[in-house]
N, C-alpha and C positions, 0 to 999 in steps of 0.2 A: 398350318395350325400354329396358334400362338401358345407357347408353353406356359405352364403355371408360373414359372420363375419370371418370364418376360411380362406376364400379366401383372404380377405383384409389383414389379419395377415401374411399369406404366402407371398403375393406380397410386403408388406411393408418391408420385410426383404431382398428384392432383389434390390441392388443399380443399377444393369445394366438394362436399359430401354428395350433393345431388349429381354433380358432374361425374364423380367416381362411379356412382351406381349405374349411370347411363352407359358409360364406357365399358364397365364390367359386363353389363348385359349384352352389349354389341359384340364384345370379344367372344362371349359364349355363343352368340348366333353364328359368328364366323367359324368357330370350332365345331359347332353342330353340323354345319355344311360339310366340313371335312369328314366328320365321323360317320355321317349318314350318306355321304355322296349325293346330297340333295340340295337344291337351291333353297336358301333361306333369305329373309329380309328383316331389316330394322323397322321400327315405327318411324313416324315423321321426324325429321331433324331440321332445326333452323340453320341459318347461315353460319353462325358461329360453331354449332355442333358439327356441321359438315366439315368445316375447316379443321377442327381438332381431330375428327375421326380419320379424315384423309391422310393426315400426317402420320398417324399411328399405323394405319394399314399399309401405307407405302413403305414405311420403315421396316415393317414385319413381312413385306412381300406377300401380302394377302391378295387374292384375286377378287375383284369387286367391280360393280357398276353402279353409278349414281343415276337416279332417275327423277327428273322433274316432270310432272304431268303436262306442263306446257311452258313456254318461254317466259311467261309472266309470274310463274310460281316462285316463291321464296323458300318453301319447304320441300324437302326431297326425302326419298327413302334410298337405302343402299341395299343392293342385292349382293349376296355372296354366292359364287358359282363354283360347282365342281369342275375339275380340270377338263372333263370331257365336254362341257357345255359352253356354247358361245352366247353372246348377248342377244343374238337374233332369235334364240329359242325361248326367251323370257316372255311369258304371257302376263302383261301388266294387270289385267283384270282379275288375275288370281290373287293379287295382293292389295290392290287399291280399287275403291269404288268412288263414283261421283254421284252425289245425291242432289237432285233438284228439288228445292222447297218452294212451293208456289202458294201465294196468298191472294185474296181477292183485291186488296188495296196495297199493292207492293210499294208505291211511292211513300207511304206513311211509315214503312219499316226501315230501320237502319241496321248496319253491320252489328252493332252491340245488341240489338234485339234478338237477332238470330243466335249469336254466340251465347247470350244469356240463357235462352231456352235450351240450347244444346247442352251447356254445362250443367243446367239444373237437372238433367237426366243422370248426373253422376259420371259423365264421360271424362276420361283423363285427356289432358292437352296433347300428349304425344301421339294419340291415334287420330288427331285431327290435322289436316293439311291446310291449304289455302282456301279462302272463301271469296267468291266473286258475286257481287250484287249487281243484277241487271234488271231491266224493265220486265223481262220475262220471268224472273225468279232468282232465288239465291242458290248458287251452286257451291257445294261443299265437297272437298276431297277428303276421304276418310280411309282408314285401314279396313280391309275387307271384313275383318273379324267383327266389326260393330255395325255393318250394313243392315242386317235384319233387325237389330235392336232399335236403330233409329227409325226404320220404316214402320216398325210395329208400335213405337212409343211417342213419336213427335207429332202432336196434333195441333198445337197452338204456339204462336209466336206473338208476344205482346198483346194477348187477348184476341188475336185474329186466328181463325181456324186456317190450317194449312194442309196441303196435300204434298206428299213426298214421293218422288219417283227415282228409280235407279237408272242412271245414264252410263253407257259404256265409256270407260275412261279414255279409250282410244278413238271415240267417235268424233265426227266433225263438230258436233254441238259442244263437246267438252274441249276440243282443241282450239276453238275460236274464242274462248273466254280470255279476257284481257283486262288489265288495270287501266282505268281512266285517270289521266293526269291533267292538272292545270299547269301550263309551262310559263315561266317568267324568268327574265334575266335579272341578276343582281350584281352590283359593283361593290366589292369589299376589299379592304386593305391587306388581308392575309387569309391563309387557309385554316386559321384557328376555328374550331367548331363553335365556340361561343360567339365569335364575330359573325359567323354565318347565321346562326339561329336568331341572334338579336336583330339582324337585318330582316330576315324572312318573316318573323313573327312580331315585328314591331315592339320588341321588349328592350328595356334598358340593359346595359351590360351587367349591372348588378343583379337584376331580376333573373337574367339568363344564367349567370354563374351560380346563384343560389339554387336554382332548379336543378342544374347539373350536379352540384355537390350533394344535393339531397336524394339523388338517385333517379331523376326523371328522364335521363337520356340513355338511349340504346342505339349503338351503331352496329349494323349487321347482326342484330339480335344479342349483342354483348353489352352489358352495362358499362357505361363510361362516366366516371365522376371527375374527370380531368378537363376543366374548361379550356385549357390550352392545347388539347389534343388536335392534331391536324387531320382534316378529313381527306379521303381519297375520292377520286372520281368514280362514280357508280356505287358509292356507299348508300345503303338504305338506312335512313335516320328516323327514329321514332322519338318524339319529344312529348312526354305525357301531358295531356290536357291542352296541347297546342296542335299537334298533327303529326303527319308522317310525310317524308319526302325522299326523293332519290336525287343524288347529286349528279348533275350532268357534266358536260365537258367545258373546259375553259374556252371562251369565245375569243378573248383578246386581252391584252394588257393595256391599261391607259398610260398616257404620258407621265402621270405621277406615280406609276408603278402599281396601281391597284389592279385587281383582276376582275374581269367580267365573266360571270359563270351562269349557265342555265340550271334552273332548279325545277324539278318535276314534283309538284305537290299532289298527294293523293286526294281524290275527291271524297 
């Protein structure tokens, strides 16, 4: 259990109000597990939130398990387990659902169409996990608590009628979901993020820097306003109004000292 004093110290070191509220809620979930001797879970956490929470839980010696619905997911939930329970006893479908949303003309619908319709129902972001768009339908990971609400209330996406189905989170259909990438290699002089983005999105260095400083860049779900920030391999980079990419491995160095790197752009 995380004591009140420890909780206060943890929260006092967090200047961001929204971050403090989220961490406070997660600490309460961990303590509830101890108090009730019953498994509890968080809502969905992004890459940056998982990093922050892991550091706190490890420091406080809290027993937990991180669960990603599949290898392509960027959002996870954290389970808190009583001492007597092992991770093999966790039933993921008790906490997470996978909703399949099917429309008659799927190719005309985009990621933003589905998210717009879902958010229009008044659903908060933290109960929504990853979304996968396929020719068969749109698959959405959500917290179990809102499953019935979505099934009962989501009827249209971008003026198209849709049908919603509950898919077992551990089924083959859910596990086979994956992100489609366009892979291309780039040669750049350094690992500065502005250098990479300027090359990938064919922008001038000034345009790239201006967008970064104005808050358009997120690395692993954390806002970055420093154009000279160095990227790491496997970073997930979102650049508003440009796109999203995953940094691959360095392939080689050129004779002039430049680096050749694979970039995976999200379709």
